[in-house]
C-alpha positions in Angstrom: 49.2 47.7 80.9 49.2 51.1 82.8 51.4 52.5 80.0 48.6 51.3 77.3 45.7 53.0 79.6 48.0 55.9 79.4 48.3 56.0 75.9 44.8 55.7 75.4 43.5 58.6 77.9 46.1 60.8 76.2 44.9 60.0 72.8 41.0 60.8 74.0 42.5 64.1 75.7 43.9 64.8 72.3 41.5 64.2 69.7 38.8 65.7 72.2 41.0 68.8 72.3 41.5 69.0 68.7 37.8 68.7 67.8 37.1 71.7 70.3 39.0 74.2 68.1 39.2 73.8 64.5 41.8 75.4 62.5 39.9 75.5 59.6 36.8 77.7 58.6 33.6 75.6 58.5 32.6 78.4 55.5 34.0 81.0 53.2 35.2 83.8 55.9 35.5 86.0 52.4 31.9 85.7 52.0 30.1 89.0 52.4 27.2 87.2 54.5 29.8 85.6 57.2 31.9 89.1 57.3 28.8 90.8 57.9 27.6 88.2 60.8 31.2 88.4 61.9 30.8 92.3 62.7 28.1 92.0 64.5 29.0 89.1 66.7 31.9 91.9 66.9 30.1 94.8 67.5 28.1 93.2 70.2 31.0 91.4 72.1 34.5 93.5 71.7 33.2 97.2 70.9 32.3 98.2 74.0 35.0 99.9 76.2 37.6 98.1 73.8 38.0 98.6 70.2 35.3 100.6 69.3 32.0 99.8 66.5 33.6 98.1 64.0 37.2 98.4 65.2 37.6 102.1 65.0 37.7 103.5 68.3 40.4 102.2 70.5 39.4 102.8 74.1 41.1 99.8 76.4 42.0 98.4 73.3 44.0 99.2 70.1 41.9 100.6 66.9 42.0 97.9 64.6 40.4 99.5 61.1 43.5 100.3 59.1 45.7 97.4 60.5 47.2 95.7 57.7 48.4 92.8 59.8 45.3 91.4 60.3 45.1 88.1 59.1 43.2 84.8 60.0 46.0 82.7 61.6 47.1 85.9 63.6 43.5 86.9 64.8 42.4 83.3 65.2 45.8 83.3 67.4 44.5 86.3 69.3 41.3 85.5 70.0 42.2 81.9 71.2 45.2 82.8 73.4 44.0 86.5 74.3 46.9 89.3 74.9 48.8 88.1 78.3 49.6 91.1 80.0 46.5 93.4 78.4 43.1 93.8 78.5 42.2 91.4 75.9 41.1 88.1 77.0 40.8 84.3 75.3 37.3 83.8 73.8 37.9 80.1 73.7 34.6 79.2 75.2 33.2 82.3 75.5 32.5 82.0 71.4 31.5 79.0 70.0 33.6 77.6 67.5 31.4 79.7 64.3 31.3 82.4 66.1 35.5 82.7 66.1 35.4 82.5 62.6 33.1 85.1 61.8 34.9 87.5 63.7 37.9 85.8 62.1 36.2 86.8 59.1 35.3 90.3 59.8 38.8 91.6 61.1 40.4 89.9 58.4 38.6 91.8 56.3 39.8 95.0 57.9 43.2 93.8 57.3 42.2 93.3 53.5 41.0 96.5 53.3 44.1 97.8 54.6 46.3 96.4 52.7 44.5 97.6 49.3 44.6 101.2 50.8 48.6 100.4 50.4 48.8 98.9 47.2 47.0 101.8 45.6 
């Protein structure tokens, strides 16, 4: 019986954790309106002393504009885990899931722009 209770509790914890952070965006992250909303959130929360407006001026963090490695899995992982040993915090719990995905949309658009520029 105690084993069964433990397994049920474990299942409940796993289910709650999976609902807390979804790995599938709830909207089209390529949509211009979503990208713009992400840009606004980014500039309010991340620009300051870190990445600068639109990710173009790295102060205490790298410049993000022009970086071809910015794709959704990399960005989401960084936002959720932060960058240990750096000033980059985890944004899990600081932004809602939808806000996180909007920031992913904006930053991945910077990566798309960088990849497009390289292919010219």
